[in-house]
C-alpha positions as a Markdown table, in Angstrom:
| # | Residue | x | y | z |
|---|---|---|---|---|
| 1 | Met | -80.9 | 3.1 | 32.7 |
| 2 | Ser | -82.0 | 6.4 | 34.4 |
| 3 | Phe | -79.4 | 9.1 | 34.7 |
| 4 | Asn | -79.2 | 11.1 | 37.9 |
| 5 | Leu | -76.9 | 14.1 | 37.6 |
| 6 | Thr | -77.2 | 15.2 | 41.2 |
| 7 | Ala | -76.1 | 11.7 | 42.5 |
| 8 | Leu | -73.0 | 11.9 | 40.0 |
| 9 | Leu | -71.8 | 15.2 | 41.4 |
| 10 | Arg | -69.2 | 15.5 | 44.1 |
| 11 | Asp | -70.8 | 16.8 | 47.4 |
| 12 | Asn | -68.6 | 19.9 | 47.6 |
| 13 | Ile | -69.7 | 20.9 | 44.1 |
| 14 | Lys | -73.4 | 20.5 | 45.0 |
| 15 | Lys | -72.8 | 23.1 | 47.8 |
| 16 | Leu | -70.3 | 25.2 | 45.9 |
| 17 | Val | -71.3 | 28.9 | 45.8 |
| 18 | Pro | -69.4 | 30.3 | 42.7 |
| 19 | Tyr | -67.5 | 33.4 | 42.5 |
| 20 | Ser | -69.6 | 36.5 | 41.5 |
| 21 | Ser | -67.6 | 38.8 | 39.4 |
| 22 | Ala | -68.3 | 42.6 | 38.6 |
| 23 | Arg | -69.5 | 41.6 | 35.2 |
| 24 | Asp | -71.9 | 39.0 | 36.6 |
| 25 | Glu | -73.5 | 41.4 | 39.0 |
| 26 | Phe | -74.4 | 44.3 | 36.4 |
| 27 | Lys | -76.2 | 43.5 | 33.3 |
| 28 | Gly | -76.9 | 46.2 | 30.8 |
| 29 | Glu | -75.2 | 49.4 | 29.1 |
| 30 | Ala | -73.2 | 51.9 | 30.8 |
| 31 | Ser | -70.8 | 54.7 | 30.0 |
| 32 | Val | -68.8 | 54.9 | 33.3 |
| 33 | Phe | -67.4 | 51.5 | 34.9 |
| 34 | Leu | -66.0 | 52.0 | 38.3 |
| 35 | Asp | -67.0 | 48.6 | 39.6 |
| 36 | Ala | -64.0 | 46.1 | 38.7 |
| 37 | Asn | -60.8 | 48.1 | 39.7 |
| 38 | Glu | -59.8 | 48.2 | 36.0 |
| 39 | Asn | -57.3 | 50.6 | 34.6 |
| 40 | Ala | -59.5 | 53.5 | 33.4 |
| 41 | Phe | -56.9 | 54.8 | 30.9 |
| 42 | Gly | -56.8 | 51.9 | 28.3 |
| 43 | Ser | -54.0 | 49.6 | 27.3 |
| 44 | Pro | -50.4 | 50.3 | 25.9 |
| 45 | Leu | -51.6 | 48.6 | 22.8 |
| 46 | Pro | -53.2 | 49.5 | 19.5 |
| 47 | His | -56.4 | 48.0 | 20.9 |
| 48 | Asp | -57.7 | 48.4 | 24.5 |
| 49 | Tyr | -58.0 | 45.3 | 26.6 |
| 50 | Asn | -58.4 | 47.1 | 30.0 |
| 51 | Arg | -62.0 | 45.9 | 30.6 |
| 52 | Tyr | -62.7 | 42.4 | 31.7 |
| 53 | Pro | -64.3 | 40.2 | 29.0 |
| 54 | Asp | -67.7 | 38.7 | 28.9 |
| 55 | Pro | -67.4 | 35.8 | 31.4 |
| 56 | Leu | -69.9 | 33.7 | 29.6 |
| 57 | Gln | -68.8 | 34.7 | 26.0 |
| 58 | His | -72.5 | 35.4 | 24.8 |
| 59 | Arg | -71.7 | 36.9 | 21.4 |
| 60 | Leu | -69.3 | 34.1 | 20.6 |
| 61 | Lys | -71.7 | 31.4 | 21.7 |
| 62 | Glu | -74.4 | 32.9 | 19.5 |
| 63 | Lys | -72.1 | 32.6 | 16.5 |
| 64 | Leu | -71.0 | 29.3 | 17.2 |
| 65 | Ser | -74.5 | 28.1 | 17.9 |
| 66 | Lys | -75.5 | 28.9 | 14.2 |
| 67 | Ile | -72.5 | 27.1 | 12.9 |
| 68 | Lys | -72.7 | 24.0 | 15.1 |
| 69 | Gly | -76.4 | 23.7 | 15.2 |
| 70 | Val | -76.4 | 23.6 | 19.0 |
| 71 | Pro | -78.3 | 26.0 | 21.4 |
| 72 | Ala | -76.0 | 28.5 | 23.1 |
| 73 | Glu | -77.2 | 27.2 | 26.5 |
| 74 | Asn | -75.8 | 23.7 | 25.6 |
| 75 | Met | -72.3 | 25.0 | 25.0 |
| 76 | Phe | -69.2 | 25.7 | 27.4 |
| 77 | Leu | -66.2 | 27.3 | 26.1 |
| 78 | Gly | -62.8 | 26.6 | 27.7 |
| 79 | Asn | -59.1 | 27.4 | 27.5 |
| 80 | Gly | -58.7 | 24.5 | 25.0 |
| 81 | Ser | -60.6 | 21.3 | 25.5 |
| 82 | Asp | -58.2 | 20.4 | 28.3 |
| 83 | Glu | -60.0 | 23.0 | 30.7 |
| 84 | Ala | -63.2 | 21.1 | 29.9 |
| 85 | Ile | -61.6 | 17.6 | 30.7 |
| 86 | Asp | -60.1 | 19.0 | 34.0 |
| 87 | Ile | -63.5 | 20.5 | 35.1 |
| 88 | Leu | -65.3 | 17.2 | 34.5 |
| 89 | Tyr | -62.8 | 15.5 | 36.9 |
| 90 | Arg | -63.2 | 18.2 | 39.5 |
| 91 | Ala | -66.9 | 18.3 | 39.3 |
| 92 | Phe | -67.7 | 14.5 | 39.2 |
| 93 | Cys | -64.8 | 12.5 | 40.6 |
| 94 | Thr | -63.8 | 12.3 | 44.3 |
| 95 | Pro | -60.0 | 11.7 | 44.7 |
| 96 | Lys | -58.9 | 8.5 | 45.9 |
| 97 | Leu | -62.5 | 7.1 | 45.7 |
| 98 | Asp | -64.0 | 7.4 | 42.1 |
| 99 | Asn | -62.4 | 6.1 | 38.9 |
| 100 | Val | -62.8 | 6.6 | 35.2 |
| 101 | Ile | -62.6 | 4.2 | 32.1 |
| 102 | Leu | -60.1 | 5.0 | 29.4 |
| 103 | Val | -59.7 | 3.1 | 26.1 |
| 104 | Pro | -56.1 | 3.2 | 24.9 |
| 105 | Pro | -54.6 | 4.0 | 22.6 |
| 106 | Thr | -56.1 | 7.4 | 23.1 |
| 107 | Tyr | -55.6 | 11.0 | 23.9 |
| 108 | Gly | -53.1 | 11.3 | 26.6 |
| 109 | Met | -54.6 | 14.2 | 28.5 |
| 110 | Tyr | -57.5 | 12.2 | 29.9 |
| 111 | Glu | -54.9 | 10.2 | 32.1 |
| 112 | Val | -52.9 | 13.2 | 32.9 |
| 113 | Ser | -56.0 | 15.1 | 34.2 |
| 114 | Ala | -56.9 | 12.1 | 36.2 |
| 115 | Asn | -53.5 | 11.9 | 37.8 |
| 116 | Ile | -53.6 | 15.6 | 38.6 |
| 117 | Asn | -56.9 | 15.2 | 40.2 |
| 118 | Asp | -55.9 | 11.9 | 42.0 |
| 119 | Val | -58.7 | 9.8 | 40.3 |
| 120 | Glu | -58.1 | 6.2 | 39.4 |
| 121 | Thr | -58.0 | 5.4 | 35.6 |
| 122 | Arg | -59.2 | 1.9 | 34.4 |
| 123 | Lys | -57.8 | 1.0 | 31.0 |
| 124 | Val | -59.7 | -1.1 | 28.6 |
| 125 | Asn | -57.5 | -1.5 | 25.3 |
| 126 | Leu | -59.3 | -1.1 | 22.1 |
| 127 | Thr | -59.6 | -4.1 | 20.0 |
| 128 | Pro | -57.0 | -4.9 | 17.3 |
| 129 | Asp | -59.0 | -2.9 | 14.8 |
| 130 | Phe | -59.3 | 0.0 | 17.2 |
| 131 | Gln | -62.9 | -0.3 | 18.2 |
| 132 | Leu | -64.4 | -0.4 | 21.8 |
| 133 | Asp | -64.2 | -3.7 | 23.8 |
| 134 | Leu | -67.7 | -3.4 | 25.2 |
| 135 | Asp | -67.4 | -6.6 | 27.2 |
| 136 | Gly | -64.2 | -5.4 | 28.8 |
| 137 | Ile | -65.6 | -2.1 | 29.6 |
| 138 | Ala | -68.5 | -3.7 | 31.3 |
| 139 | Glu | -66.1 | -5.9 | 33.4 |
| 140 | Ala | -64.1 | -2.8 | 34.4 |
| 141 | Leu | -67.3 | -0.7 | 35.7 |
| 142 | Asp | -68.1 | -0.5 | 39.4 |
| 143 | Thr | -70.2 | 1.7 | 41.5 |
| 144 | His | -67.5 | 4.4 | 41.7 |
| 145 | Thr | -67.0 | 4.6 | 37.9 |
| 146 | Lys | -68.2 | 8.2 | 36.8 |
| 147 | Met | -66.9 | 8.7 | 33.3 |
| 148 | Ile | -65.9 | 6.9 | 30.1 |
| 149 | Phe | -63.7 | 8.9 | 27.8 |
| 150 | Ile | -63.9 | 8.1 | 24.1 |
| 151 | Cys | -62.1 | 9.9 | 21.4 |
| 152 | Ser | -63.8 | 9.7 | 17.8 |
| 153 | Pro | -62.1 | 10.0 | 15.6 |
| 154 | Asn | -59.4 | 8.4 | 17.7 |
| 155 | Asn | -56.1 | 10.0 | 18.4 |
| 156 | Pro | -53.6 | 8.5 | 17.6 |
| 157 | Thr | -55.1 | 6.0 | 15.3 |
| 158 | Gly | -57.3 | 8.4 | 13.2 |
| 159 | Asn | -60.3 | 5.9 | 12.7 |
| 160 | Ser | -63.9 | 6.8 | 14.0 |
| 161 | Ile | -65.3 | 4.7 | 16.8 |
| 162 | Asn | -68.5 | 2.7 | 15.8 |
| 163 | Pro | -71.4 | 5.0 | 16.9 |
| 164 | Leu | -73.7 | 2.1 | 17.8 |
| 165 | Asp | -71.2 | 0.9 | 20.5 |
| 166 | Ile | -71.0 | 4.5 | 21.8 |
| 167 | Glu | -74.9 | 4.5 | 21.8 |
| 168 | Thr | -74.8 | 1.1 | 23.8 |
| 169 | Leu | -72.6 | 2.8 | 26.6 |
| 170 | Leu | -74.9 | 5.9 | 26.7 |
| 171 | Val | -77.9 | 3.8 | 27.2 |
| 172 | Asn | -76.5 | 1.3 | 29.8 |
| 173 | Phe | -73.9 | 3.5 | 31.7 |
| 174 | Lys | -75.3 | 5.7 | 34.5 |
| 175 | Gly | -72.3 | 8.0 | 34.5 |
| 176 | Leu | -71.0 | 10.5 | 31.9 |
| 177 | Val | -69.9 | 9.2 | 28.4 |
| 178 | Ile | -67.5 | 12.0 | 27.0 |
| 179 | Val | -67.0 | 11.8 | 23.2 |
| 180 | Asp | -64.0 | 13.8 | 22.2 |
| 181 | Glu | -64.6 | 15.0 | 18.5 |
| 182 | Ala | -61.4 | 17.1 | 18.1 |
| 183 | Tyr | -61.1 | 15.8 | 14.4 |
| 184 | Ile | -64.7 | 15.5 | 13.6 |
| 185 | Asn | -64.4 | 18.1 | 10.8 |
| 186 | Tyr | -62.3 | 15.6 | 8.8 |
| 187 | Ser | -64.9 | 12.7 | 9.2 |
| 188 | Ser | -68.0 | 11.6 | 7.2 |
| 189 | Gln | -69.4 | 10.5 | 10.5 |
| 190 | Lys | -72.1 | 12.6 | 12.0 |
| 191 | Ser | -71.3 | 14.5 | 15.1 |
| 192 | Phe | -72.8 | 13.2 | 18.5 |
| 193 | Thr | -73.9 | 16.8 | 19.4 |
| 194 | His | -77.2 | 15.8 | 17.4 |
| 195 | Ser | -77.8 | 13.3 | 20.0 |
| 196 | Leu | -77.6 | 15.6 | 23.0 |
| 197 | Pro | -81.4 | 15.7 | 23.4 |
| 198 | Glu | -81.6 | 11.9 | 23.5 |
| 199 | Phe | -78.8 | 11.3 | 26.0 |
| 200 | Pro | -78.7 | 13.3 | 29.2 |
| 201 | Asn | -75.4 | 11.8 | 30.1 |
| 202 | Leu | -73.5 | 12.8 | 27.0 |
| 203 | Val | -70.7 | 15.3 | 26.8 |
| 204 | Val | -69.2 | 16.2 | 23.4 |
| 205 | Leu | -65.9 | 17.9 | 23.1 |
| 206 | Gln | -64.7 | 19.8 | 20.2 |
| 207 | Thr | -61.9 | 22.3 | 19.3 |
| 208 | Leu | -61.1 | 25.1 | 17.0 |
| 209 | Ser | -57.3 | 24.0 | 17.2 |
| 210 | Lys | -57.6 | 21.6 | 14.1 |
| 211 | Ala | -59.7 | 22.3 | 11.2 |
| 212 | Trp | -60.1 | 26.0 | 12.2 |
| 213 | Gly | -56.4 | 26.6 | 12.6 |
| 214 | Leu | -56.7 | 28.4 | 15.8 |
| 215 | Ala | -54.4 | 26.3 | 18.1 |
| 216 | Ala | -52.6 | 29.3 | 19.5 |
| 217 | Leu | -55.8 | 31.0 | 20.7 |
| 218 | Arg | -56.7 | 27.9 | 22.8 |
| 219 | Leu | -60.6 | 27.7 | 22.4 |
| 220 | Gly | -62.3 | 24.3 | 23.2 |
| 221 | Leu | -66.0 | 23.5 | 23.3 |
| 222 | Ala | -68.0 | 21.3 | 25.5 |
| 223 | Phe | -71.7 | 20.4 | 24.6 |
| 224 | Ala | -74.0 | 18.9 | 27.0 |
| 225 | Ser | -77.4 | 19.3 | 28.7 |
| 226 | Lys | -78.2 | 22.7 | 30.2 |
| 227 | Glu | -77.7 | 21.1 | 33.7 |
| 228 | Ile | -74.2 | 19.9 | 32.9 |
| 229 | Ile | -73.2 | 23.2 | 31.3 |
| 230 | Glu | -74.5 | 24.9 | 34.5 |
| 231 | Val | -72.0 | 22.8 | 36.5 |
| 232 | Phe | -69.2 | 23.8 | 34.0 |
| 233 | Asn | -69.9 | 27.4 | 34.6 |
| 234 | Lys | -70.1 | 27.1 | 38.3 |
| 235 | Ile | -66.6 | 25.7 | 38.5 |
| 236 | Lys | -64.7 | 27.6 | 35.6 |
| 237 | Pro | -62.6 | 30.7 | 36.5 |
| 238 | Pro | -64.5 | 34.0 | 36.1 |
| 239 | Tyr | -62.9 | 34.9 | 32.9 |
| 240 | Asn | -61.5 | 32.0 | 31.4 |
| 241 | Ile | -61.6 | 33.1 | 27.7 |
| 242 | Asn | -59.7 | 36.4 | 27.2 |
| 243 | Gln | -61.0 | 39.3 | 25.0 |
| 244 | Ala | -58.3 | 38.9 | 22.4 |
| 245 | Thr | -59.5 | 35.3 | 21.9 |
| 246 | Gln | -63.1 | 36.1 | 21.9 |
| 247 | Asp | -62.5 | 39.0 | 19.3 |
| 248 | Leu | -60.1 | 36.9 | 16.9 |
| 249 | Val | -62.5 | 33.8 | 17.0 |
| 250 | Leu | -65.5 | 36.0 | 16.2 |
| 251 | Glu | -63.5 | 37.3 | 13.2 |
| 252 | Ala | -62.4 | 33.9 | 12.0 |
| 253 | Leu | -65.9 | 32.5 | 12.3 |
| 254 | Glu | -66.9 | 34.7 | 9.3 |
| 255 | Asn | -64.8 | 32.6 | 7.2 |
| 256 | Val | -66.4 | 29.3 | 7.3 |
| 257 | Asp | -66.1 | 28.8 | 3.3 |
| 258 | Val | -62.2 | 29.0 | 3.8 |
| 259 | Val | -62.2 | 26.5 | 6.5 |
| 260 | Asn | -64.3 | 24.1 | 4.3 |
| 261 | Glu | -61.9 | 24.4 | 1.4 |
| 262 | Trp | -59.1 | 23.6 | 3.8 |
| 263 | Ile | -60.9 | 20.5 | 5.1 |
| 264 | Lys | -61.5 | 19.3 | 1.5 |
| 265 | Thr | -57.9 | 19.7 | 0.6 |
| 266 | Thr | -56.6 | 18.0 | 3.8 |
| 267 | Val | -58.9 | 15.0 | 3.2 |
| 268 | Ala | -57.6 | 14.7 | -0.5 |
| 269 | Glu | -54.0 | 15.1 | 0.5 |
| 270 | Arg | -54.6 | 12.5 | 3.3 |
| 271 | Gly | -55.8 | 10.0 | 0.6 |
| 272 | Glu | -52.7 | 10.9 | -1.7 |
| 273 | Leu | -50.1 | 10.7 | 1.2 |
| 274 | Ala | -51.6 | 7.2 | 2.3 |
| 275 | Lys | -51.6 | 5.9 | -1.2 |
| 276 | Lys | -47.9 | 6.9 | -1.8 |
| 277 | Leu | -46.6 | 5.7 | 1.4 |
| 278 | Met | -48.5 | 2.3 | 0.9 |
| 279 | Ala | -46.4 | 1.9 | -2.4 |
| 280 | Leu | -43.3 | 1.6 | -0.1 |
| 281 | Asp | -42.1 | -1.9 | 0.5 |
| 282 | Gln | -41.2 | -0.8 | 4.1 |
| 283 | Val | -44.7 | 0.4 | 4.9 |
| 284 | Glu | -46.7 | -2.6 | 6.5 |
| 285 | His | -50.1 | -0.9 | 7.2 |
| 286 | Ile | -51.9 | 2.5 | 7.3 |
| 287 | Thr | -55.0 | 2.6 | 9.5 |
| 288 | Pro | -58.0 | 4.2 | 7.6 |
| 289 | Ser | -58.3 | 7.6 | 8.9 |
| 290 | Asp | -61.2 | 10.2 | 9.6 |
| 291 | Ala | -58.7 | 12.8 | 10.9 |
| 292 | Asn | -56.0 | 15.0 | 9.6 |
| 293 | Phe | -53.3 | 12.5 | 10.3 |
| 294 | Ile | -52.4 | 9.0 | 9.4 |
| 295 | Leu | -51.1 | 6.2 | 11.7 |
| 296 | Val | -48.4 | 4.4 | 9.6 |
| 297 | Lys | -46.8 | 0.9 | 10.6 |
| 298 | Leu | -43.4 | 0.7 | 9.1 |
| 299 | Asp | -39.9 | -0.7 | 9.2 |
| 300 | Lys | -37.4 | 1.1 | 11.7 |
| 301 | Pro | -39.9 | 3.7 | 13.0 |
| 302 | Arg | -37.6 | 5.0 | 15.6 |
| 303 | Glu | -34.6 | 5.2 | 13.3 |
| 304 | Leu | -36.8 | 6.9 | 10.6 |
| 305 | Tyr | -38.2 | 9.3 | 13.2 |
| 306 | Gly | -34.5 | 10.3 | 14.2 |
| 307 | Tyr | -33.6 | 10.7 | 10.4 |
| 308 | Leu | -36.6 | 13.0 | 9.8 |
| 309 | Val | -35.6 | 15.2 | 12.9 |
| 310 | Glu | -32.2 | 15.6 | 11.6 |
| 311 | Lys | -33.8 | 16.7 | 8.1 |
| 312 | Gly | -36.1 | 19.3 | 9.9 |
| 313 | Ile | -39.2 | 17.2 | 9.5 |
| 314 | Ile | -41.1 | 16.5 | 12.8 |
| 315 | Val | -43.5 | 13.6 | 13.1 |
| 316 | Arg | -44.9 | 11.8 | 16.2 |
| 317 | Asp | -43.2 | 8.6 | 17.3 |
| 318 | Arg | -46.0 | 6.2 | 18.6 |
| 319 | Ser | -44.0 | 3.1 | 18.6 |
| 320 | Lys | -44.1 | 2.6 | 22.3 |
| 321 | Val | -48.0 | 3.3 | 22.7 |
| 322 | Ala | -50.1 | 0.2 | 23.3 |
| 323 | Leu | -51.4 | -1.4 | 20.0 |
| 324 | Cys | -49.4 | 1.2 | 18.1 |
| 325 | Glu | -46.0 | -0.7 | 18.1 |
| 326 | Gly | -44.0 | 0.0 | 15.1 |
| 327 | Cys | -45.9 | 3.1 | 14.1 |
| 328 | Leu | -45.4 | 6.7 | 13.3 |
| 329 | Arg | -48.3 | 9.4 | 13.5 |
| 330 | Ile | -48.0 | 11.8 | 10.5 |
| 331 | Thr | -50.0 | 14.9 | 10.3 |
| 332 | Val | -51.2 | 15.7 | 6.7 |
| 333 | Gly | -49.4 | 18.9 | 5.7 |
| 334 | Thr | -49.6 | 21.0 | 2.5 |
| 335 | Lys | -48.8 | 19.3 | -0.7 |
| 336 | Pro | -45.1 | 20.6 | -0.7 |
| 337 | Glu | -44.8 | 19.4 | 2.9 |
| 338 | Asn | -46.1 | 16.0 | 2.1 |
| 339 | Glu | -44.0 | 15.7 | -1.1 |
| 340 | Arg | -40.9 | 16.7 | 1.0 |
| 341 | Leu | -41.7 | 14.0 | 3.6 |
| 342 | Leu | -42.1 | 11.3 | 0.8 |
| 343 | Glu | -38.8 | 12.2 | -0.6 |
| 344 | Glu | -36.8 | 12.0 | 2.7 |
| 345 | Ile | -38.6 | 8.7 | 3.6 |
| 346 | Gln | -37.6 | 7.2 | 0.2 |
| 347 | Leu | -34.1 | 8.3 | 0.9 |
| 348 | Phe | -33.9 | 6.9 | 4.3 |
| 349 | Tyr | -35.0 | 3.3 | 3.0 |
| 350 | Lys | -32.5 | 3.3 | 0.0 |
């Protein structure tokens, strides 16, 4: 099915003239900047942050391009992946008219952002083994369906979605298919970023909040065609990534080997934690995980959750989420943290 980006865009976005910042209008080197009404004296800090940052984060994108294997022109950087999600709604969905497909259980911000933007959500639950219900999705589509959101590896279940099913949607759906890969570093599955040249309607989301350990810096990534990235840049605030974040992330990106070791350790601990939990009679099932967490179905989940809180251990109660009844979502911690968790769970069930 042919993809027409212009037809998908909201009319007001097609006509939008983006804000032109001082840093957009001047390109090159200079010694005196008197164009942006900045404080010329510096900052009351060890480092100066008195100048506006690069609005398109060129240095940072060049470094990320080498690590991710995606050209910088196919990359958008946002204030967390949530900014990219919000921009997608504002660019492509007309309030009270268009709709999107969500596949619960899934990441909650897709629905929150839809509600903020007054866009209808059509929910097609995953199958009992947490895979896409392609027939159900096909039935839910209509001429006003603009986007389908898929989280893979999925939050809160942890499993990867069958890539062939995602490709089926990409081939047959005329709107955007958004594949959220926040946890892709922990998976053996290949990233869909490698499929960008093949599918013009594909948007891939990633983050530096998980494997890279930079959650407090709020840096999300969106990968897409050059034309879709131009739409992102047209809508985003002028300086959406602050200079401190840009500097610190550039520094962190020099430590790929450290991050890779953390990933290996986390995956090993994930397997060990799941194995020890499954040895407990009260644990019914653990969904095979490609993320840095596991979804555990067990006896008395809400009571266990409350007990763990009292002991200073915080997990996530997912027992009221569709298809996750009776489940807690447990992030894989350090070995001492995981051992402490296991000890307290054993004490609770005694």
